[in-house]
C-alpha positions in Angstrom: 93.5 314.2 131.4 94.6 316.5 128.7 96.1 319.9 129.3 93.8 322.9 129.2 95.2 325.6 127.0 95.9 328.9 128.6 93.1 331.4 128.2 92.4 335.0 128.9 89.1 334.0 130.3 89.5 334.2 134.1 87.0 331.5 134.7 88.8 328.8 132.8 91.0 327.0 135.3 94.2 325.7 133.8 95.2 322.2 134.9 98.3 320.4 133.8 98.7 316.6 133.6 101.5 316.7 136.2 99.2 318.6 138.7 96.7 315.7 138.9 99.1 314.0 141.4 98.4 316.7 143.9 94.8 315.6 144.4 92.8 312.8 146.0 90.7 310.9 143.5 87.2 312.6 143.7 85.5 309.2 143.4 86.8 308.3 146.8 87.3 304.7 148.2 85.8 302.3 147.6 83.8 303.9 144.8 86.8 304.4 142.4 86.4 301.4 139.9 89.8 301.7 138.5 92.0 302.6 141.5 94.9 300.5 140.1 95.0 302.4 136.8 93.3 305.7 138.0 95.4 308.8 137.0 95.0 310.2 140.5 97.8 309.1 142.8 96.0 309.4 146.1 92.9 307.4 147.1 91.1 308.1 150.4 87.7 307.5 152.0 87.3 311.3 152.6 87.8 314.3 150.3 90.7 315.5 152.5 93.7 313.9 154.2 96.0 315.5 156.9 99.5 314.1 156.9 102.7 314.7 158.9 105.8 315.4 156.7 109.1 313.7 157.6 107.9 311.5 160.3 106.8 307.9 160.5 104.0 308.6 162.9 100.7 309.0 161.0 97.7 311.0 162.1 94.5 309.0 162.9 91.4 309.5 160.9 89.7 311.1 163.9 92.6 313.5 164.4 92.3 314.4 160.7 88.6 315.0 161.0 89.1 317.3 164.0 91.7 319.3 162.2 89.5 319.6 159.2 86.6 320.9 161.3 88.9 323.5 163.0 90.4 324.5 159.6 87.0 325.0 158.2 86.3 327.7 160.8 87.9 331.0 159.7 87.9 332.3 163.3 90.6 329.8 164.2 94.2 330.4 163.4 95.5 327.4 165.4 94.3 323.8 165.3 94.5 321.9 168.6 94.8 318.1 169.1 95.7 316.3 172.3 99.2 315.7 170.8 100.1 319.1 169.4 98.9 322.5 168.2 99.1 323.5 164.5 99.5 327.0 163.0 97.1 327.0 160.1 99.0 329.9 158.4 102.4 328.2 158.3 101.1 324.6 158.7 103.8 323.9 161.3 103.5 322.5 164.8 103.9 325.3 167.4 103.5 323.2 170.6 103.7 319.5 171.2 102.9 317.1 174.0 104.3 314.1 172.1 107.9 313.5 171.1 106.7 311.9 167.9 105.6 315.4 166.7 108.5 317.8 167.4 108.2 321.6 167.1 108.5 322.9 163.6 107.2 319.7 162.0 105.3 320.4 158.8 101.7 319.2 158.2 100.3 318.7 154.8 96.6 318.8 153.8 95.6 316.9 150.6 92.2 317.2 149.0 90.2 316.4 146.0 90.3 318.9 143.1 88.3 322.0 143.5 84.8 322.4 142.0 86.2 324.8 139.5 88.4 322.0 138.1 85.9 319.2 138.4 82.5 320.9 138.5 80.6 317.6 137.9 82.2 315.7 140.8 80.1 315.4 143.9 83.2 315.1 146.1 85.1 318.0 144.6 86.5 320.3 147.3 84.7 323.6 147.9 86.5 326.7 149.3 85.0 329.7 150.9 86.7 333.2 151.0 86.4 335.4 154.1 87.4 338.9 154.9 87.4 341.1 158.0 84.6 343.6 157.6 84.1 346.5 159.9 80.4 346.9 159.3 79.2 343.7 161.1 79.7 342.2 164.5 81.3 338.9 163.6 85.1 338.7 163.1 85.2 337.0 159.7 82.5 337.4 157.1 82.0 335.3 153.9 83.1 337.3 150.9 80.6 337.5 148.1 82.0 338.6 144.8 80.2 340.2 141.9 81.5 338.5 138.8 82.7 340.4 135.8 82.9 339.5 132.1 81.0 336.5 130.8 81.7 334.0 133.6 78.8 331.7 134.5 79.5 331.3 138.1 80.3 334.5 139.9 80.0 332.8 143.3 83.3 330.9 142.5 84.9 333.8 140.7 87.5 334.4 143.4 88.5 330.8 143.5 88.9 330.6 139.7 91.2 333.6 139.7 93.2 332.2 142.6 93.6 328.8 140.9 94.8 330.4 137.7 97.3 332.6 139.5 98.8 329.6 141.2 98.7 327.4 138.1 100.4 330.0 135.9 103.4 330.2 138.2 103.1 334.0 138.4 105.9 336.0 140.2 105.0 337.3 143.7 104.3 340.8 142.4 101.7 339.5 139.9 99.1 338.1 142.3 96.9 341.2 142.6 93.4 341.1 141.0 90.5 343.6 141.1 87.0 342.6 142.1 83.7 344.1 143.1 82.4 342.6 146.4 79.2 343.2 148.4 79.2 344.7 151.9 76.3 345.3 154.3 72.9 346.1 152.7 74.3 344.9 149.4 76.4 348.0 148.8 79.3 347.4 146.3 83.0 347.9 147.0 85.7 348.0 144.3 88.7 346.2 145.8 92.1 344.9 144.9 93.0 341.5 146.3 96.6 340.3 146.6 96.5 336.4 146.5 100.1 336.2 147.7 99.7 338.4 150.8 96.0 337.5 151.2 95.2 341.2 151.7 92.3 343.3 150.4 92.4 347.0 149.8 89.8 349.6 148.7 90.1 352.7 146.8 90.5 355.7 149.1 91.0 353.5 152.2 94.5 353.1 153.5 93.6 350.1 155.6 94.5 346.6 154.5 91.9 344.0 155.2 92.9 340.4 155.9 91.5 337.6 153.7 91.2 333.9 154.4 90.5 330.9 152.2 89.1 327.9 154.0 87.4 324.6 153.0 83.7 324.3 153.3 83.8 320.7 154.3 82.0 321.2 157.6 80.3 324.5 156.9 76.6 324.7 156.0 74.1 327.2 154.7 70.4 327.8 154.9 68.0 330.3 153.2 65.3 331.7 155.4 62.7 334.4 155.4 62.9 337.1 158.0 60.8 335.6 160.8 60.6 332.2 159.0 56.8 332.2 159.6 54.2 334.9 159.2 52.0 335.8 162.1 49.5 333.1 161.2 52.2 330.4 161.1 52.3 330.2 157.3 55.5 329.1 155.7 56.3 331.6 153.0 59.2 330.1 151.1 58.3 328.2 147.9 61.4 326.1 147.3 64.0 324.2 149.3 67.2 325.9 150.6 69.3 323.6 148.4 67.3 324.4 145.3 67.8 328.1 146.0 71.5 327.6 146.7 71.9 326.0 143.3 70.4 329.1 141.7 72.7 331.3 143.8 75.9 329.3 142.9 75.0 329.2 139.2 74.9 333.0 139.2 71.2 333.4 138.6 69.9 336.9 139.7 66.2 336.7 138.9 63.9 333.7 138.4 60.2 332.7 138.9 58.7 329.5 140.3 55.2 328.6 141.4 53.9 332.2 141.2 56.9 333.5 143.2 59.5 335.9 141.7 62.9 335.7 143.3 65.5 338.4 143.1 68.8 337.3 144.6 70.5 340.7 144.1 68.1 342.4 146.4 67.4 339.3 148.6 63.6 339.4 148.2 60.8 337.5 146.5 57.3 338.4 145.5 54.4 336.2 146.4 51.8 336.6 143.7 49.5 333.7 144.8 47.1 336.3 146.2 46.5 339.9 145.2 47.8 342.3 146.2 51.2 340.6 145.9 53.5 340.5 148.9 57.2 341.3 149.0 59.2 339.1 151.5 62.8 339.6 152.5 65.1 336.6 152.6 68.6 336.0 153.8 71.4 333.4 153.3 72.8 332.0 156.5 76.3 330.6 156.1 77.2 328.8 159.4 80.8 328.3 160.2 81.8 325.0 161.9 82.2 326.6 165.3 78.6 327.9 165.2 77.0 324.6 164.2 75.3 322.1 166.4 77.1 318.7 166.1 74.6 316.3 164.6 76.8 313.3 163.5 76.0 310.8 166.3 73.1 311.7 168.5 70.6 313.0 166.0 68.8 311.5 163.0 71.1 311.1 159.9 68.6 313.1 157.8 69.0 316.2 159.9 71.0 319.2 158.4 73.4 321.1 160.5 71.8 324.1 162.3 73.0 327.1 164.3 73.3 326.6 168.0 71.4 329.8 168.6 68.1 328.6 167.1 65.6 326.6 169.2 64.2 324.9 166.1 64.7 325.0 162.4 62.5 323.7 159.6 63.8 322.4 156.3 61.9 321.6 153.1 62.2 317.9 152.3 62.7 317.5 148.5 60.6 315.2 146.4 62.1 311.9 145.2 64.0 311.4 148.4 63.6 308.4 150.7 62.4 310.7 153.4 59.7 312.2 151.2 58.7 308.8 149.9 58.2 307.5 153.4 55.8 310.3 154.3 54.1 310.1 151.0 53.2 306.4 151.6 51.7 307.3 154.9 49.3 309.9 153.5 48.4 308.0 150.2 46.3 308.7 148.2 46.5 312.4 149.3 48.8 314.7 147.4 51.6 316.4 149.4 52.0 320.1 148.4 55.0 320.6 150.7 56.9 318.7 153.4 59.0 320.3 156.1 61.2 318.5 158.6 61.2 320.0 162.1 64.6 320.0 163.9 64.3 320.8 167.6 67.3 319.3 169.5 65.8 319.9 173.0 62.5 318.2 172.1 64.3 315.3 170.4 66.5 314.6 173.5 63.5 314.9 175.8 61.6 312.4 173.6 64.5 309.9 173.8 64.8 310.2 177.6 61.0 309.6 178.0 61.2 306.7 175.5 64.0 305.0 177.6 62.0 305.5 180.8 58.7 304.2 179.3 60.6 301.1 177.8 61.9 300.3 181.3 58.4 300.8 182.8 56.9 298.5 180.2 59.5 295.8 180.9 58.4 295.8 184.6 54.8 294.9 183.8 54.0 291.5 182.3 52.1 291.7 179.0 52.8 295.4 178.4 54.8 296.5 175.4 55.8 299.9 174.1 55.3 300.7 170.4 56.5 303.7 168.4 53.9 304.7 165.9 53.8 307.4 163.2 50.5 309.3 163.8 49.0 312.6 162.7 47.9 315.7 164.7 45.8 318.5 163.2 45.7 322.0 164.5 45.2 325.6 163.3 48.1 327.4 161.7 48.4 329.9 164.5 49.6 327.0 166.8 52.3 325.6 164.5 55.2 327.8 165.6 54.6 327.3 169.3 54.4 323.5 168.8 57.6 323.5 166.9 59.3 325.4 169.7 57.9 323.6 172.8 56.3 320.4 171.6 52.6 319.6 172.5 51.2 320.5 175.8 49.0 317.7 177.1 47.1 320.0 179.4 45.8 322.0 176.5 45.3 319.3 173.9 41.9 317.8 173.3 40.2 321.2 173.7 39.0 321.1 170.1 36.8 318.0 170.8 36.1 318.4 174.5 38.6 315.7 175.5 36.1 313.1 174.4 38.6 310.2 174.9 40.4 311.5 177.9 42.9 314.3 178.8 46.1 314.4 176.9 47.5 315.0 173.4 45.4 313.6 170.6 46.7 311.8 167.6 45.2 309.7 164.8 46.2 307.2 162.2 43.7 308.6 159.8 45.1 311.7 158.0 41.7 312.9 156.9 40.7 313.1 160.6 43.7 315.3 161.4 43.0 317.5 158.4 39.6 318.2 159.8 41.2 320.3 162.6 43.5 322.3 160.3 42.8 325.5 158.4 40.7 325.1 155.3 42.9 327.4 153.2 46.3 325.8 154.1 45.5 322.3 155.4 48.7 321.5 157.4 49.0 318.6 159.8 51.9 317.3 161.9 53.3 313.8 161.4 54.7 312.6 164.7 56.4 309.8 166.4 54.2 308.6 169.3 55.0 306.2 172.1 51.9 303.9 172.5 51.7 301.8 175.7 48.9 299.7 177.2 45.7 300.7 175.4 42.6 301.5 177.5 39.3 303.1 176.6 39.5 306.8 177.4 36.8 308.6 179.4 35.7 312.1 178.6 37.7 314.7 180.4 39.7 312.2 182.6 43.3 311.1 182.9 43.9 307.3 183.0 43.5 305.6 186.4 46.5 306.2 188.6 46.6 302.5 189.7 47.5 301.3 186.3 51.2 300.3 186.0 53.3 300.9 183.0 52.9 303.3 180.1 49.2 303.9 179.2 47.6 305.3 176.0 43.9 306.0 175.8 42.1 305.0 172.6 38.6 305.2 171.1 38.4 301.5 170.3 40.4 298.6 171.7 40.2 296.4 168.6 40.7 298.9 165.9 41.7 302.3 167.4 41.9 305.4 165.2 42.4 307.9 168.1 45.3 307.8 170.5 45.6 310.0 173.5 48.9 310.4 175.5 48.8 312.2 178.8 52.6 312.2 179.4 54.6 315.1 178.1 57.3 314.4 175.6 56.0 310.9 174.8 55.6 312.2 171.3 57.7 314.2 168.9 56.4 316.3 166.0 58.8 315.4 163.1 57.2 316.8 159.9 54.7 319.4 158.8 52.7 318.1 155.9 50.9 320.6 153.7 48.1 319.5 151.4 46.3 321.4 148.7 43.5 323.7 150.2 40.1 322.2 150.9 39.1 318.8 152.3 
């Protein structure tokens, strides 16, 4: 790596050859093809590594992961492990339950280069800046900076200035820089930020505001409309949160897509699909690690992190992903206009509990097996939000067709049939996981006979069923909302 010449442009991060040894190789193990001759000194399986200085006792990978999660949360000043507590400001152990980690021991955090240094590396480290605002309820708020000059990425403007101050070896009294930041309701503040003291001051305000810089390893974001759904249950947002985030990070202020005009300065977009055009407010939710629901082990790997306070969240599924391709094959030859994943932790756990129970019931009856099928359910848009929140109610389902094949929640393996029960103008259907047990012919308005043992599913035809009716609550899980072009 060649030296980058010093520049007056605050966005050009200066990196010297000798500094490359500070970083973990962003290719990570085992992907780095030239680890033996790679210019980076450190090679790890994660983009971070926590190490104890001057001791032969290493930290386990699980301990490092826990420290990284805690360090990603700006509300925490101290990290806690079963062995010791760590002051994140001084990076020293302040209390210890293990003689191998005496008080005052220094801890070091290594990481991959920042995104400013290696913008094209997927595993480059991201950093988020926070400040203590007095106009909102939470303690630490993400600092959003209005860039100056000709920089192309104002979202990373703070980090670029910080890196240059550190790289240039400035004296302690030359770490102050001036910025314009956004407060509540997008009002602008002209501030001075001291990178050495990590303090922020405003003109005419004697108070000093504390500033923190923390990694975004375990933090997530989402872009949502206010209310997420309109009164009719229609999704208003035209692109995925990740697509919008890429516009946001790139510094774009205004852009148009699919007859939507988006203004990131005012946090609104105009829906011009129908006249008169509608203006819809949007917001960016940046969730700190302490506010996130842990999804690593017990939930599907495709799920994104979500706030604990939300009953359910829906996310757009981008095209050309395995997840989108899976759904696309199930609805072929129909064209998918949009696909949204439903994440409802309570419904998901209830489904798993019922599945375990029904598997046990099936094992107790000879010749009965339990299948998990992907089936469709059509309904009007006005019902979509309630279904996402509470799952299907078997006592209400079947009302659209008079419970022809029995009482319970109706599903079909024919997507055209499900579309017949949706709105003509929007044409949205649910794609669900459904537990199918012993198949019996359903009778109009009736539940299956009580004497039957094991899980039971009522169908319209025993040889080639197209309609499946489940009377048991939570024996199904709405996973996706599939939207097709209007019409049949």
